[in-house]
N, CA, C and O atoms as a CHARMM CRD file, in Angstrom:
* protein
*
  376
    1    1 MET  N      0.83300  -1.17200   0.00000 PROA 1      0.00000
    2    1 MET  CA     0.00000   0.00000   0.00000 PROA 1      0.00000
    3    1 MET  C      0.88700   1.24800   0.00000 PROA 1      0.00000
    4    1 MET  O      1.87800   1.33400   0.72500 PROA 1      0.00000
    5    2 GLU  N      0.50200   2.19600  -0.82600 PROA 2      0.00000
    6    2 GLU  CA     1.26200   3.44000  -0.92600 PROA 2      0.00000
    7    2 GLU  C      0.98700   4.32900   0.28900 PROA 2      0.00000
    8    2 GLU  O     -0.11600   4.34100   0.83600 PROA 2      0.00000
    9    3 ARG  N      1.99400   5.05300   0.68500 PROA 3      0.00000
   10    3 ARG  CA     1.83600   6.02500   1.77400 PROA 3      0.00000
   11    3 ARG  C      1.50300   7.39200   1.19800 PROA 3      0.00000
   12    3 ARG  O      1.97100   7.76400   0.12200 PROA 3      0.00000
   13    4 ILE  N      0.72000   8.09800   1.90600 PROA 4      0.00000
   14    4 ILE  CA     0.41000   9.47700   1.52700 PROA 4      0.00000
   15    4 ILE  C      1.25700  10.37500   2.41200 PROA 4      0.00000
   16    4 ILE  O      1.22100  10.26700   3.63800 PROA 4      0.00000
   17    5 GLU  N      2.01100  11.25100   1.79200 PROA 5      0.00000
   18    5 GLU  CA     2.82300  12.19600   2.54900 PROA 5      0.00000
   19    5 GLU  C      2.28500  13.59300   2.33700 PROA 5      0.00000
   20    5 GLU  O      1.98100  13.99400   1.21400 PROA 5      0.00000
   21    6 VAL  N      2.17100  14.32700   3.42400 PROA 6      0.00000
   22    6 VAL  CA     1.62600  15.67600   3.38500 PROA 6      0.00000
   23    6 VAL  C      2.58200  16.60000   4.10800 PROA 6      0.00000
   24    6 VAL  O      3.09400  16.27300   5.17900 PROA 6      0.00000
   25    7 ASP  N      2.81800  17.76100   3.51000 PROA 7      0.00000
   26    7 ASP  CA     3.61500  18.79000   4.16700 PROA 7      0.00000
   27    7 ASP  C      2.64900  19.83200   4.71500 PROA 7      0.00000
   28    7 ASP  O      2.14800  20.66600   3.96000 PROA 7      0.00000
   29    8 PRO  N      2.38000  19.79800   6.02200 PROA 8      0.00000
   30    8 PRO  CA     1.40800  20.72400   6.61200 PROA 8      0.00000
   31    8 PRO  C      1.74600  22.18400   6.35900 PROA 8      0.00000
   32    8 PRO  O      0.84800  23.00300   6.16600 PROA 8      0.00000
   33    9 SER  N      3.01400  22.51500   6.35700 PROA 9      0.00000
   34    9 SER  CA     3.41600  23.90500   6.10500 PROA 9      0.00000
   35    9 SER  C      3.03500  24.33200   4.69400 PROA 9      0.00000
   36    9 SER  O      2.65200  25.48000   4.46800 PROA 9      0.00000
   37   10 SER  N      3.14100  23.40500   3.74600 PROA 10     0.00000
   38   10 SER  CA     2.74300  23.70600   2.36500 PROA 10     0.00000
   39   10 SER  C      1.24600  23.95200   2.27800 PROA 10     0.00000
   40   10 SER  O      0.80300  24.86000   1.57500 PROA 10     0.00000
   41   11 LEU  N      0.46500  23.14600   2.99100 PROA 11     0.00000
   42   11 LEU  CA    -0.98100  23.36200   2.99700 PROA 11     0.00000
   43   11 LEU  C     -1.31600  24.75400   3.52100 PROA 11     0.00000
   44   11 LEU  O     -2.14500  25.46000   2.94700 PROA 11     0.00000
   45   12 GLN  N     -0.67100  25.13600   4.60300 PROA 12     0.00000
   46   12 GLN  CA    -0.94800  26.44700   5.18800 PROA 12     0.00000
   47   12 GLN  C     -0.45300  27.57500   4.28000 PROA 12     0.00000
   48   12 GLN  O     -1.09000  28.62400   4.18900 PROA 12     0.00000
   49   13 ARG  N      0.67400  27.36100   3.61400 PROA 13     0.00000
   50   13 ARG  CA     1.20700  28.36600   2.69400 PROA 13     0.00000
   51   13 ARG  C      0.26300  28.55800   1.49900 PROA 13     0.00000
   52   13 ARG  O      0.00600  29.68700   1.08100 PROA 13     0.00000
   53   14 VAL  N     -0.24600  27.45800   0.95800 PROA 14     0.00000
   54   14 VAL  CA    -1.19200  27.54400  -0.15000 PROA 14     0.00000
   55   14 VAL  C     -2.46000  28.27000   0.30400 PROA 14     0.00000
   56   14 VAL  O     -3.01300  29.08000  -0.44100 PROA 14     0.00000
   57   15 ALA  N     -2.91600  27.98200   1.51700 PROA 15     0.00000
   58   15 ALA  CA    -4.10500  28.65600   2.05500 PROA 15     0.00000
   59   15 ALA  C     -3.87800  30.16500   2.12900 PROA 15     0.00000
   60   15 ALA  O     -4.75600  30.93800   1.74500 PROA 15     0.00000
   61   16 ARG  N     -2.72100  30.58900   2.61300 PROA 16     0.00000
   62   16 ARG  CA    -2.40600  32.03100   2.69200 PROA 16     0.00000
   63   16 ARG  C     -2.34500  32.65400   1.30900 PROA 16     0.00000
   64   16 ARG  O     -2.89600  33.73200   1.08500 PROA 16     0.00000
   65   17 ASP  N     -1.67800  31.98000   0.37900 PROA 17     0.00000
   66   17 ASP  CA    -1.55600  32.50700  -0.98300 PROA 17     0.00000
   67   17 ASP  C     -2.92200  32.59200  -1.67000 PROA 17     0.00000
   68   17 ASP  O     -3.20500  33.56200  -2.37300 PROA 17     0.00000
   69   18 LEU  N     -3.75500  31.58900  -1.47100 PROA 18     0.00000
   70   18 LEU  CA    -5.08700  31.58500  -2.06300 PROA 18     0.00000
   71   18 LEU  C     -5.92500  32.73000  -1.50200 PROA 18     0.00000
   72   18 LEU  O     -6.63600  33.40700  -2.24600 PROA 18     0.00000
   73   19 THR  N     -5.84400  32.94000  -0.22000 PROA 19     0.00000
   74   19 THR  CA    -6.57300  34.04400   0.42100 PROA 19     0.00000
   75   19 THR  C     -6.10600  35.38600  -0.14100 PROA 19     0.00000
   76   19 THR  O     -6.92500  36.26400  -0.41400 PROA 19     0.00000
   77   20 ALA  N     -4.81400  35.54500  -0.31000 PROA 20     0.00000
   78   20 ALA  CA    -4.28600  36.80500  -0.84700 PROA 20     0.00000
   79   20 ALA  C     -4.70100  37.01200  -2.29900 PROA 20     0.00000
   80   20 ALA  O     -5.03700  38.12900  -2.69400 PROA 20     0.00000
   81   21 SER  N     -4.68100  35.95600  -3.08500 PROA 21     0.00000
   82   21 SER  CA    -4.99500  36.11300  -4.50300 PROA 21     0.00000
   83   21 SER  C     -6.47500  36.36200  -4.75800 PROA 21     0.00000
   84   21 SER  O     -6.83400  36.95500  -5.77500 PROA 21     0.00000
   85   22 VAL  N     -7.32500  35.92600  -3.86300 PROA 22     0.00000
   86   22 VAL  CA    -8.76000  36.12200  -4.05900 PROA 22     0.00000
   87   22 VAL  C     -9.18800  37.52800  -3.62800 PROA 22     0.00000
   88   22 VAL  O    -10.34300  37.91000  -3.81900 PROA 22     0.00000
   89   23 ALA  N     -8.28700  38.27600  -3.06300 PROA 23     0.00000
   90   23 ALA  CA    -8.60400  39.64100  -2.64500 PROA 23     0.00000
   91   23 ALA  C     -9.11000  40.48300  -3.82000 PROA 23     0.00000
   92   23 ALA  O     -9.95700  41.35600  -3.62900 PROA 23     0.00000
   93   24 VAL  N     -8.61000  40.23800  -5.01100 PROA 24     0.00000
   94   24 VAL  CA    -9.05200  40.97900  -6.19800 PROA 24     0.00000
   95   24 VAL  C    -10.53000  40.71000  -6.46800 PROA 24     0.00000
   96   24 VAL  O    -11.28100  41.63600  -6.77400 PROA 24     0.00000
   97   25 ALA  N    -10.94800  39.46700  -6.35800 PROA 25     0.00000
   98   25 ALA  CA   -12.35000  39.13800  -6.57800 PROA 25     0.00000
   99   25 ALA  C    -13.23500  39.82600  -5.54400 PROA 25     0.00000
  100   25 ALA  O    -14.33200  40.28600  -5.86300 PROA 25     0.00000
  101   26 HSD  N    -12.75900  39.89300  -4.31700 PROA 26     0.00000
  102   26 HSD  CA   -13.51800  40.60200  -3.28200 PROA 26     0.00000
  103   26 HSD  C    -13.63800  42.08400  -3.61800 PROA 26     0.00000
  104   26 HSD  O    -14.69300  42.68400  -3.41000 PROA 26     0.00000
  105   27 GLU  N    -12.57500  42.67300  -4.13200 PROA 27     0.00000
  106   27 GLU  CA   -12.59700  44.09200  -4.48800 PROA 27     0.00000
  107   27 GLU  C    -13.57900  44.35800  -5.62800 PROA 27     0.00000
  108   27 GLU  O    -14.30300  45.35300  -5.60000 PROA 27     0.00000
  109   28 VAL  N    -13.60900  43.48900  -6.61800 PROA 28     0.00000
  110   28 VAL  CA   -14.54800  43.64700  -7.73300 PROA 28     0.00000
  111   28 VAL  C    -15.97600  43.63600  -7.21000 PROA 28     0.00000
  112   28 VAL  O    -16.78600  44.48700  -7.57800 PROA 28     0.00000
  113   29 LYS  N    -16.27700  42.68300  -6.36400 PROA 29     0.00000
  114   29 LYS  CA   -17.62600  42.58800  -5.81800 PROA 29     0.00000
  115   29 LYS  C    -17.95900  43.80900  -4.96300 PROA 29     0.00000
  116   29 LYS  O    -19.07600  44.32400  -5.01100 PROA 29     0.00000
  117   30 LYS  N    -17.00100  44.25900  -4.19600 PROA 30     0.00000
  118   30 LYS  CA   -17.19700  45.39700  -3.30400 PROA 30     0.00000
  119   30 LYS  C    -17.47000  46.69400  -4.07000 PROA 30     0.00000
  120   30 LYS  O    -18.25400  47.52900  -3.62100 PROA 30     0.00000
  121   31 HSD  N    -16.82800  46.85800  -5.21600 PROA 31     0.00000
  122   31 HSD  CA   -16.93300  48.10400  -5.97500 PROA 31     0.00000
  123   31 HSD  C    -17.83900  47.98900  -7.20200 PROA 31     0.00000
  124   31 HSD  O    -17.76700  48.81700  -8.11000 PROA 31     0.00000
  125   32 HSD  N    -18.68800  46.96600  -7.22600 PROA 32     0.00000
  126   32 HSD  CA   -19.54900  46.74200  -8.38000 PROA 32     0.00000
  127   32 HSD  C    -20.40900  47.96400  -8.69300 PROA 32     0.00000
  128   32 HSD  O    -20.49000  48.38200  -9.84800 PROA 32     0.00000
  129   33 ALA  N    -21.04300  48.53300  -7.68900 PROA 33     0.00000
  130   33 ALA  CA   -21.95300  49.67500  -7.91700 PROA 33     0.00000
  131   33 ALA  C    -21.19900  50.87300  -8.49600 PROA 33     0.00000
  132   33 ALA  O    -21.71200  51.56400  -9.37700 PROA 33     0.00000
  133   34 ARG  N    -20.00700  51.11400  -8.01300 PROA 34     0.00000
  134   34 ARG  CA   -19.21200  52.24300  -8.52900 PROA 34     0.00000
  135   34 ARG  C    -18.83600  52.01300  -9.98600 PROA 34     0.00000
  136   34 ARG  O    -18.91400  52.93000 -10.80300 PROA 34     0.00000
  137   35 MET  N    -18.42800  50.78900 -10.31300 PROA 35     0.00000
  138   35 MET  CA   -18.08000  50.49000 -11.70700 PROA 35     0.00000
  139   35 MET  C    -19.31500  50.58500 -12.60200 PROA 35     0.00000
  140   35 MET  O    -19.23400  51.08000 -13.72600 PROA 35     0.00000
  141   36 ALA  N    -20.45700  50.11100 -12.10200 PROA 36     0.00000
  142   36 ALA  CA   -21.69200  50.17900 -12.88000 PROA 36     0.00000
  143   36 ALA  C    -22.08600  51.62600 -13.13100 PROA 36     0.00000
  144   36 ALA  O    -22.64000  51.94100 -14.18500 PROA 36     0.00000
  145   37 GLY  N    -21.80900  52.51400 -12.17800 PROA 37     0.00000
  146   37 GLY  CA   -22.10000  53.93700 -12.35600 PROA 37     0.00000
  147   37 GLY  C    -21.33900  54.52100 -13.52600 PROA 37     0.00000
  148   37 GLY  O    -21.85400  55.38900 -14.23000 PROA 37     0.00000
  149   38 HSD  N    -20.12800  54.06100 -13.74200 PROA 38     0.00000
  150   38 HSD  CA   -19.33400  54.53500 -14.87900 PROA 38     0.00000
  151   38 HSD  C    -19.94200  54.07600 -16.20500 PROA 38     0.00000
  152   38 HSD  O    -19.75700  54.73600 -17.22800 PROA 38     0.00000
  153   39 ALA  N    -20.65400  52.97100 -16.19900 PROA 39     0.00000
  154   39 ALA  CA   -21.27300  52.44900 -17.41700 PROA 39     0.00000
  155   39 ALA  C    -22.35000  53.39100 -17.93700 PROA 39     0.00000
  156   39 ALA  O    -22.66200  53.39000 -19.12800 PROA 39     0.00000
  157   40 GLU  N    -22.91300  54.19000 -17.04800 PROA 40     0.00000
  158   40 GLU  CA   -23.96100  55.12400 -17.45700 PROA 40     0.00000
  159   40 GLU  C    -23.44700  56.18000 -18.43100 PROA 40     0.00000
  160   40 GLU  O    -24.23000  56.80300 -19.14800 PROA 40     0.00000
  161   41 ASN  N    -22.14700  56.37700 -18.45400 PROA 41     0.00000
  162   41 ASN  CA   -21.53600  57.36000 -19.35600 PROA 41     0.00000
  163   41 ASN  C    -20.73500  56.68200 -20.46900 PROA 41     0.00000
  164   41 ASN  O    -19.84600  57.29600 -21.05900 PROA 41     0.00000
  165   42 ALA  N    -21.04900  55.43400 -20.75100 PROA 42     0.00000
  166   42 ALA  CA   -20.25000  54.65400 -21.69500 PROA 42     0.00000
  167   42 ALA  C    -20.64400  54.84800 -23.15100 PROA 42     0.00000
  168   42 ALA  O    -20.06000  54.22000 -24.03400 PROA 42     0.00000
  169   43 GLY  N    -21.61900  55.70200 -23.41700 PROA 43     0.00000
  170   43 GLY  CA   -22.01400  55.92800 -24.79600 PROA 43     0.00000
  171   43 GLY  C    -23.48900  55.63900 -25.00900 PROA 43     0.00000
  172   43 GLY  O    -24.30100  55.81000 -24.09900 PROA 43     0.00000
  173   44 PRO  N    -23.83300  55.19900 -26.21200 PROA 44     0.00000
  174   44 PRO  CA   -25.24000  54.92100 -26.53400 PROA 44     0.00000
  175   44 PRO  C    -25.82400  53.85700 -25.59800 PROA 44     0.00000
  176   44 PRO  O    -25.08800  53.11200 -24.95100 PROA 44     0.00000
  177   45 ALA  N    -27.14800  53.80100 -25.54000 PROA 45     0.00000
  178   45 ALA  CA   -27.84700  52.88300 -24.63900 PROA 45     0.00000
  179   45 ALA  C    -27.41100  51.43600 -24.83300 PROA 45     0.00000
  180   45 ALA  O    -27.29300  50.69500 -23.85700 PROA 45     0.00000
  181   46 ILE  N    -27.17300  51.02600 -26.06200 PROA 46     0.00000
  182   46 ILE  CA   -26.78300  49.62700 -26.30700 PROA 46     0.00000
  183   46 ILE  C    -25.41000  49.32500 -25.69200 PROA 46     0.00000
  184   46 ILE  O    -25.17300  48.22400 -25.19600 PROA 46     0.00000
  185   47 VAL  N    -24.51900  50.30900 -25.72900 PROA 47     0.00000
  186   47 VAL  CA   -23.19000  50.13300 -25.11800 PROA 47     0.00000
  187   47 VAL  C    -23.32400  50.12300 -23.59600 PROA 47     0.00000
  188   47 VAL  O    -22.69500  49.31200 -22.91600 PROA 47     0.00000
  189   48 GLN  N    -24.14500  51.02400 -23.07000 PROA 48     0.00000
  190   48 GLN  CA   -24.37000  51.06400 -21.62400 PROA 48     0.00000
  191   48 GLN  C    -24.93100  49.72800 -21.13000 PROA 48     0.00000
  192   48 GLN  O    -24.50500  49.20000 -20.10200 PROA 48     0.00000
  193   49 TYR  N    -25.88900  49.19800 -21.87900 PROA 49     0.00000
  194   49 TYR  CA   -26.49100  47.92000 -21.51100 PROA 49     0.00000
  195   49 TYR  C    -25.43900  46.80400 -21.54100 PROA 49     0.00000
  196   49 TYR  O    -25.37900  45.97800 -20.63100 PROA 49     0.00000
  197   50 ALA  N    -24.62500  46.78600 -22.57600 PROA 50     0.00000
  198   50 ALA  CA   -23.60200  45.74100 -22.70700 PROA 50     0.00000
  199   50 ALA  C    -22.59700  45.81300 -21.55600 PROA 50     0.00000
  200   50 ALA  O    -22.22100  44.78900 -20.98500 PROA 50     0.00000
  201   51 VAL  N    -22.17000  47.02500 -21.22300 PROA 51     0.00000
  202   51 VAL  CA   -21.20100  47.19400 -20.13400 PROA 51     0.00000
  203   51 VAL  C    -21.84400  46.77500 -18.80900 PROA 51     0.00000
  204   51 VAL  O    -21.23800  46.04300 -18.02700 PROA 51     0.00000
  205   52 ALA  N    -23.07100  47.24100 -18.56000 PROA 52     0.00000
  206   52 ALA  CA   -23.75400  46.89500 -17.31100 PROA 52     0.00000
  207   52 ALA  C    -23.97800  45.38400 -17.20600 PROA 52     0.00000
  208   52 ALA  O    -23.79700  44.80600 -16.13500 PROA 52     0.00000
  209   53 SER  N    -24.36500  44.75200 -18.29700 PROA 53     0.00000
  210   53 SER  CA   -24.58600  43.31100 -18.31300 PROA 53     0.00000
  211   53 SER  C    -23.28200  42.56600 -18.01600 PROA 53     0.00000
  212   53 SER  O    -23.25400  41.62900 -17.21800 PROA 53     0.00000
  213   54 PHE  N    -22.21300  42.99900 -18.67100 PROA 54     0.00000
  214   54 PHE  CA   -20.90700  42.38100 -18.42800 PROA 54     0.00000
  215   54 PHE  C    -20.50900  42.52500 -16.96000 PROA 54     0.00000
  216   54 PHE  O    -20.07400  41.55400 -16.34000 PROA 54     0.00000
  217   55 LEU  N    -20.65600  43.72400 -16.40200 PROA 55     0.00000
  218   55 LEU  CA   -20.26800  43.94900 -15.00900 PROA 55     0.00000
  219   55 LEU  C    -21.09400  43.09900 -14.05300 PROA 55     0.00000
  220   55 LEU  O    -20.56500  42.57500 -13.07200 PROA 55     0.00000
  221   56 ASN  N    -22.38800  42.95900 -14.33200 PROA 56     0.00000
  222   56 ASN  CA   -23.22600  42.12300 -13.46700 PROA 56     0.00000
  223   56 ASN  C    -22.75800  40.67300 -13.47500 PROA 56     0.00000
  224   56 ASN  O    -22.63900  40.04300 -12.42400 PROA 56     0.00000
  225   57 ARG  N    -22.50000  40.16200 -14.64800 PROA 57     0.00000
  226   57 ARG  CA   -22.05400  38.76400 -14.75500 PROA 57     0.00000
  227   57 ARG  C    -20.66500  38.58100 -14.17100 PROA 57     0.00000
  228   57 ARG  O    -20.39200  37.59200 -13.49100 PROA 57     0.00000
  229   58 TRP  N    -19.79600  39.53200 -14.43900 PROA 58     0.00000
  230   58 TRP  CA   -18.42100  39.46500 -13.94800 PROA 58     0.00000
  231   58 TRP  C    -18.40800  39.53600 -12.42500 PROA 58     0.00000
  232   58 TRP  O    -17.71000  38.75600 -11.77700 PROA 58     0.00000
  233   59 SER  N    -19.16000  40.44800 -11.85600 PROA 59     0.00000
  234   59 SER  CA   -19.22600  40.59700 -10.40900 PROA 59     0.00000
  235   59 SER  C    -19.79400  39.33400  -9.76400 PROA 59     0.00000
  236   59 SER  O    -19.28900  38.86400  -8.74500 PROA 59     0.00000
  237   60 TYR  N    -20.84400  38.79400 -10.36800 PROA 60     0.00000
  238   60 TYR  CA   -21.44800  37.56300  -9.85600 PROA 60     0.00000
  239   60 TYR  C    -20.42600  36.42100  -9.87100 PROA 60     0.00000
  240   60 TYR  O    -20.26100  35.70800  -8.88100 PROA 60     0.00000
  241   61 GLY  N    -19.74900  36.26200 -11.00000 PROA 61     0.00000
  242   61 GLY  CA   -18.74100  35.20400 -11.12400 PROA 61     0.00000
  243   61 GLY  C    -17.59100  35.38500 -10.15200 PROA 61     0.00000
  244   61 GLY  O    -17.12000  34.41700  -9.55600 PROA 61     0.00000
  245   62 CYS  N    -17.13200  36.63500  -9.98700 PROA 62     0.00000
  246   62 CYS  CA   -16.05700  36.90300  -9.03100 PROA 62     0.00000
  247   62 CYS  C    -16.51200  36.57900  -7.61500 PROA 62     0.00000
  248   62 CYS  O    -15.72900  36.07700  -6.80900 PROA 62     0.00000
  249   63 GLY  N    -17.77700  36.86400  -7.31000 PROA 63     0.00000
  250   63 GLY  CA   -18.30400  36.53600  -5.99300 PROA 63     0.00000
  251   63 GLY  C    -18.30300  35.03900  -5.73600 PROA 63     0.00000
  252   63 GLY  O    -17.96000  34.58800  -4.64300 PROA 63     0.00000
  253   64 LEU  N    -18.68800  34.26700  -6.75200 PROA 64     0.00000
  254   64 LEU  CA   -18.67700  32.80800  -6.61200 PROA 64     0.00000
  255   64 LEU  C    -17.25200  32.28500  -6.43900 PROA 64     0.00000
  256   64 LEU  O    -16.99400  31.43400  -5.58700 PROA 64     0.00000
  257   65 LEU  N    -16.33500  32.79700  -7.24800 PROA 65     0.00000
  258   65 LEU  CA   -14.93300  32.37600  -7.12200 PROA 65     0.00000
  259   65 LEU  C    -14.37800  32.71200  -5.75100 PROA 65     0.00000
  260   65 LEU  O    -13.69300  31.89900  -5.13000 PROA 65     0.00000
  261   66 ALA  N    -14.67700  33.91500  -5.28500 PROA 66     0.00000
  262   66 ALA  CA   -14.17300  34.34600  -3.97700 PROA 66     0.00000
  263   66 ALA  C    -14.72300  33.44400  -2.87700 PROA 66     0.00000
  264   66 ALA  O    -13.99100  33.03200  -1.97700 PROA 66     0.00000
  265   67 SER  N    -15.99400  33.14600  -2.95500 PROA 67     0.00000
  266   67 SER  CA   -16.61800  32.29400  -1.94100 PROA 67     0.00000
  267   67 SER  C    -16.00000  30.89700  -1.94000 PROA 67     0.00000
  268   67 SER  O    -15.67000  30.36100  -0.88200 PROA 67     0.00000
  269   68 ASP  N    -15.84600  30.31400  -3.11500 PROA 68     0.00000
  270   68 ASP  CA   -15.25100  28.98200  -3.22100 PROA 68     0.00000
  271   68 ASP  C    -13.80000  28.98900  -2.75200 PROA 68     0.00000
  272   68 ASP  O    -13.37100  28.09000  -2.02800 PROA 68     0.00000
  273   69 ALA  N    -13.05200  30.00000  -3.16600 PROA 69     0.00000
  274   69 ALA  CA   -11.64000  30.08100  -2.78800 PROA 69     0.00000
  275   69 ALA  C    -11.48500  30.28800  -1.28700 PROA 69     0.00000
  276   69 ALA  O    -10.57600  29.72800  -0.67500 PROA 69     0.00000
  277   70 ASP  N    -12.35700  31.08200  -0.69500 PROA 70     0.00000
  278   70 ASP  CA   -12.31300  31.25700   0.75500 PROA 70     0.00000
  279   70 ASP  C    -12.55400  29.92700   1.46500 PROA 70     0.00000
  280   70 ASP  O    -11.87700  29.60000   2.44000 PROA 70     0.00000
  281   71 GLY  N    -13.52200  29.16900   0.96600 PROA 71     0.00000
  282   71 GLY  CA   -13.79800  27.85900   1.55400 PROA 71     0.00000
  283   71 GLY  C    -12.62000  26.90900   1.43200 PROA 71     0.00000
  284   71 GLY  O    -12.29500  26.18100   2.37000 PROA 71     0.00000
  285   72 MET  N    -11.98200  26.92100   0.26500 PROA 72     0.00000
  286   72 MET  CA   -10.81400  26.05200   0.06500 PROA 72     0.00000
  287   72 MET  C     -9.66300  26.47400   0.97000 PROA 72     0.00000
  288   72 MET  O     -8.98400  25.63200   1.55700 PROA 72     0.00000
  289   73 ALA  N     -9.44700  27.78500   1.07900 PROA 73     0.00000
  290   73 ALA  CA    -8.35500  28.27600   1.92500 PROA 73     0.00000
  291   73 ALA  C     -8.58800  27.88900   3.38300 PROA 73     0.00000
  292   73 ALA  O     -7.65400  27.48600   4.07700 PROA 73     0.00000
  293   74 THR  N     -9.82100  28.01100   3.84200 PROA 74     0.00000
  294   74 THR  CA   -10.14900  27.63200   5.21200 PROA 74     0.00000
  295   74 THR  C     -9.90000  26.14200   5.43300 PROA 74     0.00000
  296   74 THR  O     -9.32500  25.74700   6.44700 PROA 74     0.00000
  297   75 ALA  N    -10.33100  25.32600   4.48800 PROA 75     0.00000
  298   75 ALA  CA   -10.14600  23.87700   4.60200 PROA 75     0.00000
  299   75 ALA  C     -8.65900  23.50700   4.59700 PROA 75     0.00000
  300   75 ALA  O     -8.23300  22.65700   5.37900 PROA 75     0.00000
  301   76 LEU  N     -7.87700  24.13100   3.73100 PROA 76     0.00000
  302   76 LEU  CA    -6.43800  23.84500   3.68300 PROA 76     0.00000
  303   76 LEU  C     -5.74500  24.26300   4.97400 PROA 76     0.00000
  304   76 LEU  O     -4.88200  23.54800   5.48300 PROA 76     0.00000
  305   77 GLN  N     -6.12400  25.41600   5.49700 PROA 77     0.00000
  306   77 GLN  CA    -5.54200  25.90100   6.75200 PROA 77     0.00000
  307   77 GLN  C     -5.86100  24.93100   7.89200 PROA 77     0.00000
  308   77 GLN  O     -4.98000  24.57700   8.67500 PROA 77     0.00000
  309   78 LYS  N     -7.11600  24.50700   7.97800 PROA 78     0.00000
  310   78 LYS  CA    -7.52200  23.56000   9.02500 PROA 78     0.00000
  311   78 LYS  C     -6.78400  22.22800   8.87300 PROA 78     0.00000
  312   78 LYS  O     -6.32200  21.65100   9.85800 PROA 78     0.00000
  313   79 ALA  N     -6.67900  21.74600   7.63200 PROA 79     0.00000
  314   79 ALA  CA    -5.98900  20.47500   7.39500 PROA 79     0.00000
  315   79 ALA  C     -4.53400  20.56600   7.84000 PROA 79     0.00000
  316   79 ALA  O     -4.01600  19.65200   8.48200 PROA 79     0.00000
  317   80 GLY  N     -3.87900  21.67300   7.49500 PROA 80     0.00000
  318   80 GLY  CA    -2.48800  21.85200   7.91100 PROA 80     0.00000
  319   80 GLY  C     -2.35000  21.86700   9.41900 PROA 80     0.00000
  320   80 GLY  O     -1.43100  21.26300   9.97300 PROA 80     0.00000
  321   81 THR  N     -3.26300  22.55600  10.08000 PROA 81     0.00000
  322   81 THR  CA    -3.23100  22.62400  11.54300 PROA 81     0.00000
  323   81 THR  C     -3.44500  21.24600  12.16100 PROA 81     0.00000
  324   81 THR  O     -2.75400  20.87400  13.10900 PROA 81     0.00000
  325   82 ILE  N     -4.40100  20.49100  11.62700 PROA 82     0.00000
  326   82 ILE  CA    -4.67800  19.14800  12.14100 PROA 82     0.00000
  327   82 ILE  C     -3.48800  18.22000  11.92300 PROA 82     0.00000
  328   82 ILE  O     -3.12600  17.45600  12.81800 PROA 82     0.00000
  329   83 TYR  N     -2.87600  18.28000  10.73800 PROA 83     0.00000
  330   83 TYR  CA    -1.69700  17.45000  10.48300 PROA 83     0.00000
  331   83 TYR  C     -0.57100  17.79200  11.46000 PROA 83     0.00000
  332   83 TYR  O      0.06700  16.89000  12.00400 PROA 83     0.00000
  333   84 LEU  N     -0.32000  19.07500  11.68800 PROA 84     0.00000
  334   84 LEU  CA     0.73800  19.47300  12.61900 PROA 84     0.00000
  335   84 LEU  C      0.43400  18.97500  14.03000 PROA 84     0.00000
  336   84 LEU  O      1.31900  18.47500  14.72400 PROA 84     0.00000
  337   85 HSD  N     -0.81400  19.11500  14.44400 PROA 85     0.00000
  338   85 HSD  CA    -1.22100  18.65100  15.77700 PROA 85     0.00000
  339   85 HSD  C     -1.02300  17.13600  15.90300 PROA 85     0.00000
  340   85 HSD  O     -0.47300  16.66000  16.89600 PROA 85     0.00000
  341   86 ASN  N     -1.47100  16.38600  14.89700 PROA 86     0.00000
  342   86 ASN  CA    -1.34900  14.92700  14.94500 PROA 86     0.00000
  343   86 ASN  C      0.10600  14.47400  14.90100 PROA 86     0.00000
  344   86 ASN  O      0.48100  13.51500  15.57700 PROA 86     0.00000
  345   87 ASP  N      0.93100  15.16500  14.10400 PROA 87     0.00000
  346   87 ASP  CA     2.35200  14.83000  14.05300 PROA 87     0.00000
  347   87 ASP  C      2.99900  15.04600  15.43500 PROA 87     0.00000
  348   87 ASP  O      3.81200  14.24400  15.89600 PROA 87     0.00000
  349   88 LYS  N      2.61100  16.14800  16.06800 PROA 88     0.00000
  350   88 LYS  CA     3.17300  16.46000  17.39300 PROA 88     0.00000
  351   88 LYS  C      2.75900  15.39800  18.40400 PROA 88     0.00000
  352   88 LYS  O      3.57300  14.95600  19.21500 PROA 88     0.00000
  353   89 GLU  N      1.47600  14.98400  18.35500 PROA 89     0.00000
  354   89 GLU  CA     1.00900  13.94700  19.28000 PROA 89     0.00000
  355   89 GLU  C      1.66700  12.59900  18.99100 PROA 89     0.00000
  356   89 GLU  O      2.01900  11.86500  19.91400 PROA 89     0.00000
  357   90 ALA  N      1.83100  12.27900  17.71500 PROA 90     0.00000
  358   90 ALA  CA     2.45800  10.99900  17.34300 PROA 90     0.00000
  359   90 ALA  C      3.91700  10.95900  17.80100 PROA 90     0.00000
  360   90 ALA  O      4.45100   9.89400  18.11100 PROA 90     0.00000
  361   91 ALA  N      4.55300  12.13200  17.83900 PROA 91     0.00000
  362   91 ALA  CA     5.94300  12.18600  18.27000 PROA 91     0.00000
  363   91 ALA  C      6.05100  12.20500  19.78800 PROA 91     0.00000
  364   91 ALA  O      7.15300  12.19800  20.33600 PROA 91     0.00000
  365   92 GLY  N      4.89300  12.23100  20.47700 PROA 92     0.00000
  366   92 GLY  CA     4.91800  12.20700  21.93900 PROA 92     0.00000
  367   92 GLY  C      5.07300  13.57700  22.55800 PROA 92     0.00000
  368   92 GLY  O      5.34200  13.67700  23.75500 PROA 92     0.00000
  369   93 GLY  N      4.91600  14.61800  21.79600 PROA 93     0.00000
  370   93 GLY  CA     5.10700  15.97800  22.31300 PROA 93     0.00000
  371   93 GLY  C      3.81900  16.68100  22.61700 PROA 93     0.00000
  372   93 GLY  O      3.67400  17.85400  22.27400 PROA 93     0.00000
  373   94 ARG  N      2.89000  16.03000  23.23600 PROA 94     0.00000
  374   94 ARG  CA     1.57400  16.59700  23.54000 PROA 94     0.00000
  375   94 ARG  C      1.76000  17.89100  24.18700 PROA 94     0.00000
  376   94 ARG  O      0.78300  18.55400  24.53400 PROA 94     0.00000
């Protein structure tokens, strides 16, 4: 049977990096109304509609990505913490 090896520090590092990288998606969602306001001056009504439609879909998608990425980062952080705790207990260093 194959052994599974995990580097808890790597899990926690990936969690931190994922949290930092998703900050952009959070910013897009946070500033959606301000960006949509700029669409009102984007030209003819058809252009305004296209820009507003794009921003709505983009903001929605960024929100979903941010939510999923936050969940993954939390899970990776917890997994790393649990692995470190179990390694410490297995080594007798309670």
